[in-house]
N, C-alpha and C positions, 0 to 999 in steps of 0.2 A: 349620177350614172353608176358610180362604183357600187353603191348599195344595191341597185337593180341587178348588176352583174353577179354580185355575191349571192343575192337571193335566188336568181335563176340557177346559179351553179349548185346551190343547196338543193333546190327542187329536182334538178337533173340527177344529182347524186342519190336522192331518195328514191326516184323512179328506177334507177339502175340497180339499187340495192334490192328493190322489190322483185326485180326480174332475176336476181342471182339464184343459183342453185342452193336450196336450203340444206341444212345439216340434218343429221339423224343417226340412227344405228340400226343395222340389220344383222342379227346374229349369224345368218347363213353366209354373210360376206365379211363382216367386221370382227367375227369371233364372239364367243360367249361373253355375255355381260358379267361383270364382277359378282362374285358371291360374297363379297366382304363389304359391309357398310362403311367401314373405316377407310377403305381404298376402292371407292366406286369407279366404274368406267366414267369417262368424262367427255361431254359434248358441249361445244359452244353453239347455242341456238342462233339461227339467222332469221331474218324477216321472211315470213311465209310459212310453208308447210315443212315440218321436221318429223319425218316418219320414224317410228320406233317399232321394230319387229323382232320377235323372239319366240322361244318355246320353253315350256316348263319341263324340267326333269323331276325326278322324285328321289329325294327332296331337292328343291332348287329355289334359291332366292336370287333375285337380280337387283343390282343397285346401279343407278345411273345418276351422276351429278351433272346438272345442266346449268349453264350460265346464260342469263338473259342480259344482253348488252344494254348500256345506257341509251335512253330514248326509245326503247322497245318494251313490250309487255307480253307475257304469256297469257293470251286471252281465252284459249280453249284447249282442252285435252280431249280430243274426240276418240272414242273407242270403236274399234272395228276397222273396216275398210275392206270388206269382202272376204274375210277369212273365217274359217270355222275356229272358234276361239275358246276361251276359258270355260271352266266348269262352274258349278254353283257356288264355289267358295274361293274364287279368285279375288285377290286383294291388291290394292295399290295405296301406298302412303307417301307422304312428302314431309321433309324436314328442311328448315332453312339452314343454309350453309353447305360446305363441300363434303360433308360426311353424314352418314346415318348412324347416330349414336344410340338409338333406341334398340334394346336387345330384341331379337326375334322371338324370344320366349315370353315377352312382356304380356301382361293381361290388361294393360291400360294403354291409352293413347297419349299419355304424358310425354311431352317432348316433340310430338308431331304437330305440324301445322294443320294437317288434315289427313283423312283416309276415306276409302270407300271399297265396297265389294262390287265386282262387276261380273256379268255373264252375257251370254248371247242375246238375251232379251233387250239389252241396251245398246246393241250395235248401232253406230252412227250418232250416239248421244254424246254431248259434251259433259264429261264427268267432273270438270273443275268445280262447278257449284256443289255437287254432292261431296267431293273431297273436302271442300272448305267447311261443309256442315257436319263433318264426321264427329260422332258423339265422343266427348271426352278430350278431343284435341283442342289446341288453342284457337283454331278456326281462322277463316279469312273470307272475304266476299269480293267478288269482282276479279279482274285479272291480277296475276302475280307481277309485281313491278320488277325493274332491273335488279339483278342480284343472282346469287347462286343457290340452287335448291337440289336436294338429293331425293330421288324417287326410289321406293322399295316396292318391288312387284313380286308376288308369290301366289302360287296355287296351293291352298292348304288342304285340299281333298286327297292329294297324292294320286289323282286320276291320271293315267298315262296318256301321252300323245296330244297334249293340249298346247295351243299356241296363243300368243297375244299380239295385238297390233294396236298402236296408238298413233295419233297424229297430234303433235304438239304445235299448235297454231300460234304464231308470233306476229304481232302487228305493231305499228308505230304508236307511240303514246299520242293521243289526239291533242292537237294544238288548241289553246283557248280561242274561242271565236274572235276575241278582240285582236289577236295576232293576225288572223286572216283578214280582218277588216283593215288593219293598219297596212298590211301588205298590198291589199287592193287599192287603198287610198294612195299609197306611194306610187303604184303603177299608173293610176289615173293622172296624178300630178305630172309624172314624167312624160306621159303621152301628151298632155296639154302643152307642156313646155316645148316638146319637139314639134308639135303642130304650130305653135306660135312662132317658133324660129324659122319654120319653112315658109 
């Protein structure tokens, strides 16, 4: 019975966590994102939607370090959300760790996990696969697991008045099917025992 209570408690906690207000950053409310890759603005991501909103200055680089907690994964980085956004040379890159140590004047992607250009034509698109496939970067596929990552966002065209909007979508790491089968089997056994006792 103790195992059933513990398991139900865990399931309730996960459901409540899913309903919690997600984190994010909005430059009009939270202030300008850091312009220093060695001292980025910091956000602890939460389960669900984590909106990121800002604008480009000329010149302007924005750096944001995000932490994906244990048991969660960053499964999508959706571009857009109903805004008039970046120009034709908007850029996003990501490096593992709490800092972005790649120089902004670099001509290679060495040191980056990935990168991509984005523009209005890709509004609503999940850019994470494109970022993971960025030419010359170390690359990745699938969701980013628990850990800390630093994003670099920049408009390289110096076009004035541009904004950006992303939704960092975080989900629970899927449990192996065998764990759910075991949980279901335990529940069935407990139900049978309670019926036999009655």
